[in-house]
C-alpha positions as CSV (number, residue, x, y, z in Angstrom):
1,X,0.0,0.0,0.0
2,X,2.8,2.6,0.7
3,X,3.9,2.4,-3.0
4,X,0.4,3.0,-4.4
5,X,-1.1,6.4,-5.2
6,X,-3.5,7.5,-2.5
7,X,-6.7,9.1,-4.0
8,X,-8.6,9.9,-0.8
9,X,-8.3,9.3,3.0
10,X,-10.8,9.4,5.8
11,X,-10.1,9.4,9.6
12,X,-12.1,10.1,12.7
13,X,-11.3,13.3,14.5
14,X,-10.1,13.0,18.1
15,X,-13.3,14.8,19.4
16,X,-15.6,12.4,17.6
17,X,-13.6,9.4,18.8
18,X,-13.7,10.5,22.4
19,X,-17.5,11.3,22.3
20,X,-18.4,7.9,20.6
21,X,-16.1,5.9,23.0
22,X,-17.4,7.8,26.0
23,X,-21.1,7.3,25.1
24,X,-20.7,3.5,24.5
25,X,-18.5,3.1,27.6
26,X,-20.9,5.1,29.8
27,X,-23.8,2.9,28.6
28,X,-21.9,-0.3,29.5
29,X,-20.8,1.1,32.9
30,X,-24.3,2.3,33.8
31,X,-25.8,-1.1,32.9
32,X,-23.3,-3.0,35.0
33,X,-23.7,-0.5,37.8
34,X,-27.5,-0.7,37.7
35,X,-27.3,-4.5,37.9
36,X,-25.6,-4.2,41.3
37,X,-27.0,-1.0,42.8
38,X,-30.6,-1.9,42.4
39,X,-30.5,-5.6,41.7
40,X,-33.6,-6.9,39.9
41,X,-34.5,-10.6,39.8
42,X,-31.5,-12.9,39.1
43,X,-32.4,-13.4,35.4
44,X,-32.6,-9.6,34.7
45,X,-29.5,-9.0,36.7
46,X,-27.5,-11.4,34.6
47,X,-29.0,-9.9,31.5
48,X,-28.0,-6.3,32.6
49,X,-24.5,-7.6,33.4
50,X,-24.1,-9.3,30.0
51,X,-25.5,-6.4,28.1
52,X,-23.2,-4.0,30.0
53,X,-20.2,-6.2,29.4
54,X,-21.0,-6.4,25.7
55,X,-21.2,-2.6,25.5
56,X,-17.8,-2.3,27.2
57,X,-16.3,-4.7,24.7
58,X,-17.8,-2.7,21.8
59,X,-16.4,0.5,23.3
60,X,-12.9,-1.0,23.4
61,X,-13.3,-2.3,19.8
62,X,-14.5,1.2,18.8
63,X,-11.5,2.8,20.4
64,X,-9.1,0.5,18.6
65,X,-10.9,0.7,15.3
66,X,-11.0,4.5,15.2
67,X,-7.2,4.7,15.6
68,X,-7.1,3.6,12.0
69,X,-8.2,5.5,8.9
70,X,-9.5,4.6,5.5
71,X,-7.5,4.9,2.3
72,X,-8.7,4.8,-1.3
73,X,-6.2,3.7,-3.9
74,X,-6.8,3.0,-7.6
75,X,-7.1,-0.7,-6.7
76,X,-9.1,-0.9,-3.5
77,X,-10.6,0.7,-0.4
78,X,-8.4,-0.3,2.6
79,X,-7.9,0.7,6.2
80,X,-4.5,2.0,7.2
81,X,-3.5,-1.4,8.7
82,X,-3.9,-2.9,5.2
83,X,-7.2,-4.7,5.6
84,X,-9.0,-4.5,2.2
85,X,-12.7,-3.5,2.6
86,X,-13.5,-3.8,-1.1
87,X,-11.6,-4.0,-4.4
88,X,-12.7,-1.4,-7.0
89,X,-13.4,-4.0,-9.6
90,X,-15.8,-5.7,-7.1
91,X,-17.9,-2.6,-6.4
92,X,-21.2,-2.5,-8.2
93,X,-22.5,0.8,-6.9
94,X,-22.2,3.6,-4.3
95,X,-25.2,4.8,-2.4
96,X,-25.1,8.1,-0.3
97,X,-28.9,8.7,-0.4
98,X,-30.8,10.1,2.6
99,X,-32.8,6.9,2.8
100,X,-30.0,4.5,2.4
101,X,-29.2,2.1,5.3
102,X,-25.8,3.6,5.8
103,X,-23.5,4.8,8.7
104,X,-23.7,8.4,9.8
105,X,-21.7,10.7,7.5
106,X,-20.9,7.8,5.2
107,X,-22.0,5.7,2.3
108,X,-22.8,2.2,1.2
109,X,-20.9,0.1,-1.3
110,X,-22.8,-2.6,-3.0
111,X,-20.5,-5.4,-4.1
112,X,-20.7,-7.8,-7.0
113,X,-19.7,-10.8,-4.9
114,X,-20.3,-11.7,-1.2
115,X,-17.5,-10.9,1.1
116,X,-16.8,-12.2,4.6
117,X,-18.4,-10.3,7.5
118,X,-16.3,-7.8,9.3
119,X,-16.8,-4.8,11.6
120,X,-14.6,-1.9,12.8
121,X,-17.1,-0.1,15.0
122,X,-17.4,3.6,14.2
123,X,-15.4,3.2,10.9
124,X,-16.9,0.5,8.6
125,X,-18.8,-2.8,8.4
126,X,-19.1,-5.5,5.8
127,X,-22.1,-7.8,5.6
128,X,-22.8,-10.0,2.6
129,X,-22.7,-7.8,-0.5
130,X,-22.7,-4.5,1.3
131,X,-19.9,-2.4,2.9
132,X,-20.9,0.5,5.1
133,X,-18.3,3.2,5.5
134,X,-18.6,6.0,8.0
135,X,-19.8,6.5,11.6
136,X,-17.5,8.8,13.6
137,X,-15.9,10.1,10.5
138,X,-16.5,13.6,9.2
139,X,-18.9,14.1,6.3
140,X,-16.6,16.0,3.9
141,X,-14.0,13.3,3.4
142,X,-16.7,10.6,3.2
143,X,-18.5,12.5,0.5
144,X,-15.3,13.0,-1.4
145,X,-14.3,9.4,-1.1
146,X,-17.8,8.2,-2.3
147,X,-17.6,10.6,-5.3
148,X,-14.2,9.3,-6.2
149,X,-15.4,5.7,-6.1
150,X,-18.5,6.5,-8.1
151,X,-16.4,8.3,-10.7
152,X,-14.2,5.2,-11.1
153,X,-17.3,3.0,-11.6
154,X,-18.7,5.0,-14.5
155,X,-18.0,3.4,-17.9
156,X,-16.3,6.6,-19.2
157,X,-14.4,7.3,-16.0
C-alpha cells in the first residue's frame, strides 16, 4: 500500500472518537452499575451484566478501530492497517442517499460478490454484498471518497 497512489483518505477526529467511545463506555458502565446498585431478579441482573459487558467490549473495539483510517487507492478501499474493505473491480454501486441504510456521514458500497463479514465499530462494516463506510468520520472526506469511487465506476471514468 505505501507504494500506491492515494486518492482519498478518511479518519475520525479526536473529538468524535472521544465522544463515541465515552457514550458507549458510559452505557456499559451504567448497565453494570444498575445491575448491582438496584439488583432486579437474578435473570434480569444477569441480562444487565451481560449487556453492560457487551457494551464495554464494543467500546474498546471502537476505540481501537478508530485509531485507524481509510485509504482509497486505484485498486481498493483499505484501512490504514492494510485490511481490504473492497476492491474497486468488485464494487457494483455507491449509495449516499438520505434513505440508504448507511452509517452516519458515510456511504454504502454494493459489491458484485459476497465478502466475509467484518466490523470496525465507528469506521466501517461489511455484511454480505454491502460495505458501510462512516460512523464517527467527518462528512466531507466521506462525500469526497464516495464521489471518487462513483467516478471510477462510470463506464467513461
